[in-house]
Backbone bond lengths (Angstrom), bond angles and torsions (degrees), N, CA, C in turn:
res aa  C-N    CA-C-N  psi(-1)  N-CA   C-N-CA  omega(-1)  CA-C   N-CA-C  phi
1 M - - - 1.458 - - 1.529 108.61 -
2 S 1.313 116.46 136.76 1.462 120.65 -177.90 1.516 110.64 -78.27
3 T 1.297 116.12 160.05 1.464 121.94 -179.16 1.525 112.59 -61.56
4 P 1.370 120.04 -44.99 1.463 118.29 179.81 1.526 113.16 -59.28
5 A 1.343 117.53 -40.62 1.463 119.90 179.72 1.522 110.19 -63.81
6 T 1.328 117.07 -42.29 1.457 120.65 177.80 1.520 109.79 -63.17
7 H 1.326 115.85 -43.16 1.468 119.97 179.77 1.522 110.32 -61.51
8 D 1.351 117.93 -45.71 1.456 121.32 178.51 1.520 110.72 -62.88
9 H 1.328 116.95 -41.71 1.458 120.33 178.95 1.522 109.64 -61.61
10 D 1.313 117.56 -44.24 1.461 121.21 178.44 1.527 110.89 -61.96
11 R 1.311 116.20 -42.80 1.465 120.74 -179.51 1.525 110.63 -65.98
12 E 1.321 117.11 -39.86 1.462 121.68 -175.31 1.523 113.92 -83.98
13 E 1.309 118.26 -29.90 1.461 120.85 -175.40 1.527 113.98 -114.66
14 G 1.331 116.40 -15.11 1.460 119.69 -176.73 1.514 112.80 -88.03
15 L 1.310 115.06 -178.78 1.464 121.41 -177.79 1.523 113.22 -110.61
16 D 1.337 117.18 8.03 1.460 120.11 176.24 1.525 109.72 -78.99
17 F 1.310 115.37 134.96 1.465 122.08 178.02 1.523 107.37 -77.95
18 Q 1.351 117.11 109.25 1.460 123.19 -175.56 1.521 109.97 -135.96
19 P 1.335 117.99 67.12 1.465 118.16 -178.61 1.527 111.35 -57.22
20 R 1.327 114.65 139.45 1.466 120.68 178.98 1.529 107.33 -106.49
21 F 1.307 116.15 103.34 1.458 122.41 -179.95 1.526 109.28 -82.08
22 D 1.337 116.69 148.07 1.464 120.59 178.75 1.534 110.02 -76.33
23 A 1.314 116.86 -174.84 1.466 121.85 -177.35 1.527 112.11 -60.88
24 S 1.325 117.06 -23.57 1.472 121.26 177.67 1.526 112.28 -91.18
25 G 1.324 116.93 2.88 1.458 120.97 178.97 1.521 113.21 80.09
26 L 1.343 117.53 27.60 1.461 121.63 -175.42 1.524 112.68 -125.01
27 V 1.333 115.20 154.34 1.457 122.87 166.64 1.530 106.55 -122.48
28 T 1.316 116.12 149.29 1.459 121.41 177.33 1.519 108.70 -81.05
29 C 1.332 115.94 140.52 1.457 121.33 178.54 1.524 109.90 -126.20
30 V 1.328 115.92 128.14 1.458 122.58 174.20 1.524 106.85 -105.09
31 A 1.343 116.30 126.53 1.465 121.35 177.77 1.516 108.74 -109.48
32 T 1.337 115.56 126.06 1.460 120.81 178.21 1.519 109.89 -121.16
33 D 1.319 115.32 156.26 1.457 121.48 176.47 1.528 108.12 -71.13
34 A 1.318 116.81 125.23 1.460 121.20 -176.00 1.523 112.09 -63.24
35 A 1.326 117.81 -31.64 1.461 120.75 -177.64 1.523 112.36 -83.43
36 S 1.329 117.58 -48.06 1.465 120.87 -173.39 1.527 113.77 -94.17
37 G 1.331 117.20 -23.48 1.460 121.02 -174.95 1.515 113.48 84.27
38 D 1.339 117.91 -2.35 1.463 121.27 179.67 1.521 110.96 -62.16
39 V 1.337 116.27 139.17 1.459 120.36 173.99 1.526 107.36 -72.97
40 L 1.321 116.50 126.16 1.462 121.61 -179.47 1.517 111.80 -98.04
41 M 1.327 116.51 -42.76 1.456 119.57 -177.40 1.518 110.72 -164.42
42 V 1.326 115.12 161.27 1.458 123.53 171.68 1.518 105.94 -126.15
43 A 1.310 116.18 130.18 1.464 120.83 -178.42 1.532 107.64 -145.97
44 H 1.301 115.70 -171.25 1.459 120.71 -179.44 1.522 110.29 -124.88
45 M 1.324 114.77 151.78 1.464 122.04 176.48 1.519 108.68 -127.54
46 N 1.323 115.04 136.95 1.458 118.98 167.33 1.535 106.64 -95.56
47 D 1.323 117.40 -175.83 1.464 120.64 -177.57 1.530 111.01 -58.05
48 E 1.322 117.40 -43.29 1.464 120.38 -177.87 1.529 111.66 -66.91
49 A 1.320 117.64 -41.84 1.466 120.43 178.72 1.523 110.73 -63.67
50 L 1.316 116.54 -42.14 1.454 121.04 178.44 1.528 110.22 -62.82
51 R 1.314 116.30 -45.35 1.466 121.56 179.55 1.528 111.31 -62.28
52 R 1.333 116.69 -45.88 1.471 120.22 -179.23 1.528 111.89 -66.08
53 T 1.327 116.84 -36.31 1.459 120.26 177.15 1.525 109.87 -61.94
54 I 1.318 116.86 -45.11 1.463 121.13 179.37 1.528 110.38 -65.00
55 E 1.329 117.55 -45.55 1.463 121.82 -176.20 1.523 113.66 -69.20
56 T 1.343 117.51 -38.42 1.465 120.65 -173.59 1.523 113.90 -97.77
57 G 1.330 116.72 -20.80 1.453 120.17 -175.69 1.522 113.05 75.05
58 E 1.324 116.99 16.67 1.462 122.72 177.26 1.529 108.26 -125.11
59 G 1.361 115.54 153.55 1.453 120.60 -177.11 1.520 113.64 -72.09
60 W 1.327 116.03 122.18 1.465 124.37 174.37 1.525 107.54 -122.15
61 Y 1.322 116.26 143.57 1.456 121.40 -175.78 1.522 110.67 -140.21
62 Y 1.348 114.36 172.61 1.447 120.71 174.67 1.520 107.68 -120.36
63 S 1.317 116.99 125.21 1.454 122.35 178.71 1.523 109.37 -86.56
64 R 1.320 115.50 117.59 1.470 119.56 178.16 1.519 110.65 -69.24
65 S 1.333 118.38 -36.30 1.466 120.22 -178.28 1.526 112.09 -72.00
66 R 1.319 116.74 -39.86 1.476 120.26 -179.72 1.517 112.50 -90.36
67 K 1.330 115.72 -12.32 1.465 121.62 -176.25 1.528 110.27 53.55
68 A 1.344 114.58 51.13 1.461 119.69 -176.63 1.528 111.29 -149.69
69 L 1.307 114.75 150.04 1.450 122.68 173.82 1.521 108.76 -73.42
70 W 1.340 118.43 142.82 1.454 120.59 175.78 1.523 110.45 -147.45
71 K 1.318 113.82 146.27 1.458 121.26 176.91 1.516 107.98 -98.11
72 K 1.325 117.13 128.68 1.461 120.94 178.66 1.524 108.64 -59.98
73 G 1.323 115.34 124.35 1.453 121.10 178.75 1.513 115.21 92.69
74 E 1.335 118.34 1.75 1.464 119.27 -178.01 1.522 111.84 -64.90
75 S 1.332 118.02 -28.70 1.467 121.29 176.80 1.521 111.68 -97.56
76 S 1.330 116.30 -42.31 1.466 121.22 -172.92 1.520 113.69 -89.43
77 G 1.332 117.13 -21.33 1.458 120.32 -173.47 1.518 112.48 83.89
78 H 1.331 117.47 1.06 1.465 122.40 -177.79 1.524 109.80 -92.66
79 V 1.310 115.82 71.88 1.463 122.55 -174.33 1.519 111.91 -76.98
80 Q 1.315 114.44 162.17 1.456 121.92 175.95 1.524 108.78 -115.26
81 R 1.331 116.36 121.73 1.464 121.16 172.80 1.522 107.15 -96.23
82 V 1.325 115.81 120.63 1.461 121.10 -176.45 1.530 109.19 -77.62
83 V 1.327 115.01 124.13 1.455 122.01 177.36 1.527 109.71 -92.71
84 E 1.336 115.83 -39.45 1.459 121.14 179.69 1.519 108.88 -153.09
85 M 1.330 115.91 144.54 1.455 121.82 175.83 1.518 108.22 -124.90
86 R 1.322 115.67 134.09 1.459 121.05 176.91 1.522 109.75 -128.84
87 M 1.335 114.77 151.26 1.463 121.80 173.79 1.520 107.49 -108.47
88 D 1.337 116.94 147.90 1.458 119.38 176.11 1.525 109.81 -77.49
89 C 1.335 115.91 179.61 1.461 121.81 -171.58 1.522 114.36 -55.99
90 D 1.329 118.20 -41.70 1.464 119.19 -178.71 1.521 112.38 -104.59
91 Q 1.309 116.69 13.96 1.462 125.28 172.83 1.527 114.01 59.88
92 D 1.346 116.13 34.75 1.464 118.40 174.67 1.522 112.06 -112.56
93 A 1.324 116.55 8.86 1.461 121.17 175.75 1.529 109.03 -145.86
94 V 1.329 115.16 145.93 1.459 122.40 -177.04 1.529 108.57 -118.95
95 W 1.323 115.71 141.93 1.469 121.96 174.01 1.513 106.46 -121.90
96 I 1.323 116.45 121.13 1.453 118.99 174.89 1.526 109.69 -116.20
97 K 1.319 114.73 133.40 1.453 122.02 173.44 1.523 104.95 -96.88
98 V 1.326 116.02 124.75 1.460 119.85 -172.35 1.525 112.24 -127.68
99 E 1.317 113.63 157.00 1.456 121.21 164.37 1.518 104.08 -98.23
100 Q 1.314 115.42 111.88 1.462 122.22 -175.02 1.520 109.88 -93.35
101 A 1.316 116.57 120.87 1.465 120.92 172.32 1.518 107.54 -85.04
102 G 1.320 117.38 117.37 1.463 120.47 179.40 1.516 112.14 71.80
103 A 1.311 115.55 -141.73 1.460 122.85 -174.44 1.525 111.57 -91.38
104 A 1.319 115.79 144.77 1.463 120.81 176.11 1.524 111.70 -89.96
105 C 1.335 117.13 -27.73 1.463 120.75 -173.10 1.529 112.30 -92.94
106 H 1.322 115.87 140.56 1.467 120.92 178.61 1.527 112.10 -65.69
107 T 1.351 117.19 -12.23 1.468 120.40 176.49 1.522 111.78 -81.91
108 G 1.335 116.57 -2.84 1.458 121.38 179.56 1.514 114.01 96.62
109 R 1.307 117.25 3.51 1.459 121.14 -178.62 1.523 111.67 -97.30
110 R 1.341 114.74 158.66 1.460 121.05 -178.98 1.527 111.38 -58.22
111 S 1.340 117.07 -41.15 1.457 122.85 -177.77 1.527 109.46 -128.70
112 C 1.320 115.97 152.86 1.462 120.36 174.16 1.530 111.10 -74.27
113 F 1.317 117.30 -11.96 1.463 122.38 -177.67 1.521 109.57 -102.82
114 Y 1.333 115.92 72.88 1.460 122.48 -175.13 1.529 112.49 -109.19
115 R 1.335 117.50 11.14 1.462 121.77 176.40 1.525 109.49 -131.51
116 A 1.316 115.50 136.75 1.461 121.30 176.65 1.527 108.69 -103.05
117 V 1.309 115.59 156.09 1.466 121.84 179.55 1.526 108.50 -103.88
118 A 1.320 115.82 133.18 1.461 121.51 177.38 1.525 109.29 -132.47
119 R 1.315 115.35 151.98 1.453 119.82 174.93 1.521 108.35 -76.04
120 G 1.303 115.53 138.66 1.453 121.11 176.78 1.514 110.21 -132.03
121 D 1.317 116.42 170.37 1.464 120.58 179.97 1.526 111.70 -60.20
122 G 1.330 116.91 -37.74 1.454 121.06 -178.74 1.515 113.40 -94.16
123 G 1.326 118.35 10.23 1.459 121.93 -177.97 1.520 110.50 118.16
124 P 1.313 117.17 -175.30 1.461 120.41 -178.06 1.532 112.00 -59.81
125 R 1.309 115.77 142.66 1.466 122.69 178.41 1.522 108.23 -131.70
126 L 1.309 115.62 155.08 1.465 121.53 175.70 1.518 109.34 -104.53
127 F 1.347 115.44 149.37 1.459 119.80 170.39 1.526 107.93 -142.42
128 F 1.316 115.15 150.96 1.463 121.47 -176.06 1.528 111.71 -74.17
129 V 1.328 115.46 138.83 1.463 123.98 170.99 1.520 106.87 -140.50
130 D 1.291 117.50 137.46 1.481 120.57 179.83 1.527 110.86 45.91
131 A 1.323 116.16 48.98 1.461 121.11 -170.52 1.529 113.99 -105.22
132 D 1.330 118.08 9.51 1.466 119.48 179.59 1.526 109.82 -63.14
133 K 1.319 115.54 136.77 1.466 120.48 179.39 1.526 110.22 -84.00
134 M 1.321 114.78 138.86 1.452 121.97 178.52 1.526 111.32 -95.00
135 F 1.338 116.33 -19.16 1.461 121.46 176.70 1.521 109.30 -156.53
136 D 1.321 115.48 164.61 1.458 122.54 179.44 1.529 108.05 -93.74
137 P 1.325 117.99 110.34 1.469 120.47 -178.62 1.528 113.52 -56.68
138 A 1.326 118.48 -35.45 1.466 121.34 -179.26 1.531 110.94 -61.99
139 K 1.317 117.23 -36.18 1.467 120.96 179.25 1.525 111.85 -76.12
140 V 1.335 116.76 -32.84 1.455 120.21 -177.08 1.528 112.05 -82.72
141 Y 1.332 116.26 -43.48 1.472 119.68 -174.60 1.520 113.70 -102.18
142 G 1.330 116.80 -9.70 1.467 120.16 176.89 1.480 116.15 84.97
């Protein structure tokens, strides 16, 4: 058996924490509401964000656009307390179940997934679902 196959088998079946970061040094993270199971947001974590999330029990992420580490709620106060963290089979994606204080989305909504996709005559269209704002982003972020 070759070393890569053994390594993949260990990563997929073993109990060693071996996150597999992409070429940009990131893993995808899905955050869901621990009580309802609703998807709140999808973001990315670098090694430091992943480490801080584990150490503090709060959601930390890496912003690809700002190229910076950020703690969920550091500006808005809408922090995420991690209830459970899971890794996917090949350890390149993270799922965190959180208790979300306030809104998860920077648009002021509870979830970043506030639009549904429907087929239309001219192609796919979006429509709002669960889109009520919990806060005014302009007042919170300036």
